[in-house]
C-alpha positions as CSV (number, residue, x, y, z in Angstrom):
1,M,-16.9,-14.7,-10.6
2,T,-17.3,-14.7,-14.4
3,D,-18.0,-12.1,-16.9
4,P,-18.2,-11.9,-20.7
5,I,-14.9,-10.2,-21.2
6,D,-12.6,-11.7,-23.8
7,P,-8.8,-11.5,-23.9
8,V,-7.8,-8.3,-25.8
9,P,-5.3,-8.5,-28.7
10,A,-2.1,-6.8,-27.8
11,R,-1.6,-5.0,-31.1
12,E,-4.7,-2.9,-31.1
13,P,-6.4,-2.2,-27.8
14,V,-10.2,-2.8,-27.7
15,A,-12.5,-1.5,-25.0
16,R,-14.4,-4.2,-23.1
17,L,-17.3,-3.6,-20.6
18,V,-16.4,-4.0,-16.9
19,A,-19.5,-2.4,-15.4
20,P,-22.1,0.2,-16.5
21,G,-20.1,3.2,-17.6
22,V,-16.7,1.4,-17.1
23,E,-14.7,-0.1,-19.9
24,R,-11.3,-1.8,-19.8
25,L,-8.7,-0.9,-22.4
26,A,-6.0,-3.6,-22.4
27,V,-2.7,-2.2,-23.6
28,L,-0.1,-4.9,-23.9
29,F,0.3,-6.2,-20.3
30,T,-1.4,-3.4,-18.4
31,N,-4.9,-1.9,-18.3
32,A,-6.4,1.6,-18.7
33,Y,-10.1,2.3,-18.0
34,L,-12.6,4.5,-19.7
35,V,-15.0,5.7,-17.0
36,G,-18.1,7.8,-17.5
37,A,-21.7,8.1,-16.4
38,T,-23.8,5.0,-16.6
39,D,-26.6,6.7,-18.4
40,A,-24.6,8.7,-20.9
41,P,-22.2,6.4,-22.9
42,Q,-21.2,9.2,-25.2
43,G,-21.1,11.9,-22.4
44,P,-18.2,13.2,-20.4
45,W,-15.7,10.6,-19.2
46,V,-12.3,10.2,-17.6
47,M,-9.3,7.9,-18.4
48,V,-8.0,6.0,-15.4
49,D,-4.3,5.2,-16.0
50,A,-2.6,5.7,-19.3
51,G,-0.5,2.7,-20.3
52,L,3.1,2.2,-21.3
53,P,5.2,4.9,-23.0
54,G,5.1,5.0,-26.8
55,L,1.5,3.7,-27.1
56,A,-0.3,7.0,-27.0
57,D,-1.5,6.9,-30.6
58,R,-3.1,3.4,-30.1
59,I,-4.7,4.4,-26.9
60,L,-6.0,7.6,-28.4
61,R,-7.5,5.9,-31.4
62,A,-9.2,3.2,-29.3
63,A,-10.6,5.6,-26.8
64,L,-12.0,7.9,-29.3
65,A,-13.5,5.1,-31.3
66,R,-15.4,4.0,-28.3
67,R,-16.2,7.3,-26.6
68,G,-16.3,9.7,-29.6
69,R,-14.7,12.6,-27.6
70,P,-11.6,13.3,-25.5
71,P,-11.8,12.7,-21.8
72,E,-12.2,15.4,-19.2
73,A,-9.0,14.3,-17.4
74,I,-6.6,11.5,-16.8
75,V,-6.5,10.1,-13.3
76,L,-3.5,8.0,-12.3
77,T,-3.7,5.3,-9.7
78,H,0.0,5.7,-9.4
79,G,2.9,6.9,-11.6
80,H,4.9,3.8,-12.5
81,S,5.8,3.9,-16.2
82,D,3.4,1.1,-17.2
83,H,0.5,3.1,-15.9
84,A,1.6,6.7,-16.7
85,G,4.0,6.2,-19.6
86,S,1.6,7.7,-22.2
87,A,0.0,10.2,-19.9
88,A,2.0,13.2,-21.0
89,A,1.4,12.5,-24.8
90,L,-2.3,12.0,-24.3
91,S,-2.6,15.0,-22.0
92,S,-0.9,17.2,-24.7
93,A,-2.9,15.7,-27.5
94,W,-6.3,16.2,-25.8
95,G,-5.4,19.3,-23.8
96,I,-6.5,17.9,-20.5
97,P,-5.1,17.7,-17.0
98,I,-3.6,14.7,-15.2
99,Y,-4.4,14.0,-11.5
100,A,-2.5,11.9,-9.0
101,H,-2.2,11.7,-5.2
102,P,0.0,14.4,-3.7
103,R,2.5,11.8,-2.5
104,E,3.0,10.7,-6.1
105,L,3.8,14.2,-7.5
106,P,7.5,14.2,-6.6
107,F,7.9,11.2,-8.8
108,L,5.9,12.6,-11.6
109,T,7.5,16.1,-11.8
110,G,11.2,15.2,-11.9
111,R,11.9,15.9,-8.3
112,S,12.7,12.3,-7.3
113,P,12.9,8.8,-8.8
114,Y,10.7,6.2,-7.2
115,P,12.3,3.9,-4.6
116,P,14.4,1.4,-6.6
117,P,12.9,-2.0,-7.5
118,D,13.8,-4.9,-5.2
119,P,15.0,-7.9,-7.2
120,T,15.7,-9.9,-4.0
121,V,12.0,-10.7,-3.3
122,G,12.4,-13.6,-5.8
123,G,10.1,-14.7,-8.7
124,V,9.8,-14.0,-12.4
125,L,9.2,-10.3,-12.1
126,A,12.3,-10.0,-9.9
127,L,14.4,-11.4,-12.7
128,L,12.8,-8.9,-15.1
129,A,13.4,-6.0,-12.6
130,R,17.2,-6.7,-12.9
131,V,17.2,-6.0,-16.7
132,V,14.2,-3.8,-17.6
133,P,15.0,-0.1,-17.7
134,Y,13.5,1.9,-14.9
135,R,11.9,4.9,-16.4
136,V,10.7,8.1,-14.7
137,C,7.6,9.9,-16.0
138,D,7.9,13.7,-15.9
139,L,4.4,15.0,-16.5
140,R,5.0,18.7,-16.0
141,P,3.2,21.1,-16.4
142,N,0.0,19.1,-16.7
143,V,-0.1,17.1,-13.5
144,Y,-2.1,18.2,-10.4
145,A,-2.9,16.8,-7.0
146,L,-6.2,15.0,-6.5
147,P,-8.7,16.9,-4.3
148,E,-8.1,16.2,-0.6
149,D,-11.7,15.4,0.1
150,G,-11.7,12.2,-2.1
151,R,-13.5,13.7,-5.1
152,V,-12.5,12.5,-8.5
153,P,-12.4,15.4,-11.1
154,G,-14.9,14.6,-13.8
155,L,-16.5,11.7,-12.0
156,P,-19.0,12.9,-9.4
157,E,-20.2,9.3,-8.7
158,W,-16.7,8.1,-7.7
159,R,-14.2,8.8,-4.9
160,W,-10.6,8.0,-4.6
161,I,-9.3,5.9,-1.7
162,A,-5.7,5.9,-0.4
163,A,-4.3,2.5,-1.3
164,H,-0.6,3.0,-0.5
165,G,2.1,0.3,-0.4
166,H,2.8,-0.5,-4.0
167,S,3.8,3.1,-4.4
168,P,3.9,6.0,-1.9
169,G,0.7,7.7,-3.2
170,H,-1.2,4.9,-4.8
171,V,-5.0,5.3,-4.9
172,A,-7.9,3.1,-5.9
173,L,-11.2,4.4,-7.3
174,F,-14.6,3.3,-5.9
175,R,-18.2,3.8,-7.0
176,E,-20.3,3.1,-3.9
177,R,-23.7,3.0,-5.6
178,D,-22.9,-0.4,-7.2
179,R,-19.5,-1.1,-5.4
180,V,-17.3,-1.1,-8.5
181,L,-13.6,-0.9,-7.6
182,L,-10.6,0.1,-9.8
183,T,-7.5,-1.0,-7.9
184,G,-4.5,-0.1,-10.0
185,D,-1.6,-2.2,-8.8
186,A,-2.8,-2.5,-5.2
187,L,-4.3,-5.8,-6.3
188,S,-3.9,-7.9,-9.4
189,T,-6.5,-10.3,-11.0
190,V,-3.9,-12.5,-12.7
191,D,-0.9,-14.3,-11.3
192,L,2.0,-12.2,-12.5
193,E,4.5,-14.8,-11.4
194,A,3.0,-17.6,-13.6
195,P,3.9,-16.9,-17.2
196,L,1.5,-19.4,-18.7
197,S,-1.4,-18.3,-16.6
198,Y,-0.6,-14.7,-17.4
199,L,-0.5,-15.3,-21.1
200,A,-3.9,-17.1,-20.9
201,Q,-5.2,-14.2,-18.7
202,R,-6.6,-16.7,-16.2
203,R,-8.4,-14.7,-13.5
204,R,-7.1,-15.0,-10.0
205,L,-6.8,-12.6,-7.1
206,A,-3.1,-11.8,-6.5
207,G,-1.1,-9.2,-4.7
208,P,0.7,-6.2,-6.1
209,P,3.7,-6.6,-8.4
210,A,6.3,-7.6,-5.8
211,P,9.6,-6.1,-7.0
212,F,8.1,-2.6,-7.4
213,T,6.2,-2.5,-4.1
214,C,8.0,-0.3,-1.6
215,D,6.0,-0.8,1.6
216,W,4.7,-4.2,2.3
217,Q,3.1,-3.4,5.6
218,A,1.0,-0.7,3.9
219,A,0.3,-3.0,1.0
220,V,-1.2,-5.7,3.3
221,A,-3.3,-3.0,5.1
222,T,-4.5,-1.8,1.7
223,L,-5.7,-5.2,0.7
224,K,-7.8,-5.5,3.8
225,A,-9.2,-2.0,3.4
226,L,-10.2,-2.8,-0.2
227,A,-11.8,-6.0,0.9
228,A,-13.8,-4.1,3.5
229,L,-15.5,-2.3,0.6
230,S,-17.2,-5.6,-0.5
231,P,-16.8,-4.9,-4.3
232,T,-19.1,-6.5,-6.8
233,A,-16.7,-5.8,-9.7
234,I,-12.9,-5.2,-9.8
235,G,-10.8,-3.7,-12.5
236,A,-7.1,-4.1,-11.7
237,G,-4.0,-2.7,-13.3
238,H,-3.1,-6.2,-14.5
239,G,-5.4,-9.0,-15.5
240,R,-9.0,-9.3,-16.7
241,P,-11.7,-7.8,-14.5
242,M,-13.6,-9.9,-12.0
243,S,-17.3,-9.6,-11.0
244,G,-20.1,-11.6,-9.4
245,P,-21.9,-12.3,-6.1
246,L,-19.0,-14.4,-4.7
247,L,-16.3,-11.7,-5.4
248,A,-16.6,-9.9,-2.1
249,H,-16.2,-13.1,-0.1
250,A,-13.3,-14.2,-2.2
251,L,-11.5,-10.9,-1.8
252,A,-12.1,-10.9,2.0
253,R,-10.6,-14.4,2.3
254,F,-7.7,-13.5,0.0
255,A,-6.9,-10.3,2.0
256,A,-7.1,-12.2,5.4
257,T,-4.7,-14.9,4.2
258,F,-2.3,-12.8,2.1
259,V,1.3,-13.2,3.0
260,P,4.0,-10.8,1.7
261,P,7.3,-12.1,0.5
262,R,9.5,-13.8,3.1
263,H,12.5,-11.6,2.3
264,G,13.3,-8.4,0.4
265,R,14.4,-4.8,0.9
266,Y,11.0,-3.4,1.8
267,V,9.5,-6.4,3.7
268,A,10.6,-5.3,7.2
269,L,11.1,-1.6,6.6
270,P,9.4,0.6,4.1
271,A,10.9,3.2,1.8
272,E,10.2,6.5,3.6
273,T,9.0,9.4,1.4
274,D,7.7,12.9,1.8
275,D,6.6,15.8,-0.4
276,D,10.1,15.9,-2.0
277,G,10.3,12.2,-2.8
278,I,12.6,9.7,-1.2
279,A,13.5,10.6,2.4
280,A,15.2,7.3,3.5
281,L,15.6,3.8,2.2
282,P,16.3,0.6,4.0
283,P,19.7,-0.9,3.1
284,A,19.6,-3.1,0.0
285,P,20.1,-6.8,1.0
286,P,22.7,-8.8,-0.9
287,D,21.4,-10.0,-4.2
288,P,21.9,-13.8,-4.4
289,L,21.6,-14.0,-8.1
290,P,25.1,-12.7,-9.1
291,R,26.6,-15.2,-6.7
292,Q,24.4,-18.0,-8.0
293,L,25.3,-17.1,-11.6
294,L,29.0,-17.1,-10.6
295,L,28.7,-20.5,-8.9
296,S,26.7,-21.8,-11.9
297,G,29.4,-20.5,-14.2
298,L,32.2,-22.1,-12.2
299,A,30.3,-25.4,-12.0
300,A,29.7,-25.3,-15.8
301,G,33.4,-24.5,-16.3
302,L,34.5,-27.4,-14.1
303,L,32.2,-29.8,-15.9
304,L,33.4,-28.6,-19.3
305,G,37.0,-28.9,-18.1
306,L,36.4,-32.4,-16.8
307,A,34.7,-33.5,-20.0
308,V,37.7,-32.1,-22.1
309,T,40.2,-33.9,-19.8
310,V,38.4,-37.2,-20.0
311,R,38.1,-36.9,-23.8
312,R,41.8,-36.1,-24.1
313,R,42.9,-39.0,-21.9
314,T,40.6,-41.4,-23.8
315,A,42.1,-40.2,-27.1
316,R,45.7,-40.5,-25.7
317,R,45.0,-44.1,-24.5
318,S,43.7,-45.0,-27.9
319,S,46.8,-43.6,-29.7
320,D,49.2,-45.4,-27.2
321,R,47.5,-48.7,-27.8
322,P,49.7,-51.0,-30.0
323,S,48.3,-51.6,-33.5
324,G,47.6,-55.1,-34.7
325,D,49.4,-56.8,-37.7
326,R,48.1,-55.5,-41.0
327,A,47.5,-57.8,-44.0
């Protein structure tokens, strides 16, 4: 499961080949994809996902340098801000539409926020979820629903597949002819919970980003459905692409053995959503971190107080000790 893709510098995104007609654009810690016809590298193309907010200029320059023309459309696997943050600016600059699953539209048109992140699942991302601002992307008036029949506007060789779980209307894109799969955050190809592995971009099959996944039962079912496609190449929302003859077997084994978090807000019960956004949320479990921080603070205070007390007693004993005769 190797390919010639190199790590991409964070400052200036560079397109790297994933499969014929498909290039990965690494933008900081997330990926966008430039997707077109395999036999027309300078022909019509579509951008899949659009990176973090504030990076539209970099994405635009890199995409045009590679493709030479604006895309026909932007297709979002989902609307979390690290995948849709620059979509509005790019859509406006290029004069093109944005497409997403109908169940994502309430969260992309200002009608509803996404289900809140769950910091109680544990792990590195859960710590970040407590402090990272949770942004909402309002893409009006340029966002539209994907066709219900699975077609991908501008990409006749591709179809979109429901891949719900990480978000209510998450989709993956699949080209059946050569079984190339773009998974968004339904699947990762880097361990997001291992900072050193992530920085080195070591390829590894991993689940969706845990604190931002709002339906774990659906997420597990999605992994199995994606594995059933037997992909030969995977471009995920996070991590370097994977390809090769052993990939389908590795994904099938991973999906069959994947275990969701042991605890968390959305593990037993999902966030319920409808055409207007959030319909019902399971109750938020107690967050153990504030209590742990309080106990740690109390313990540190006690240790500091004990150290100060011991030091004072030692100093007092020294001052009470009779001094010897001086010459």
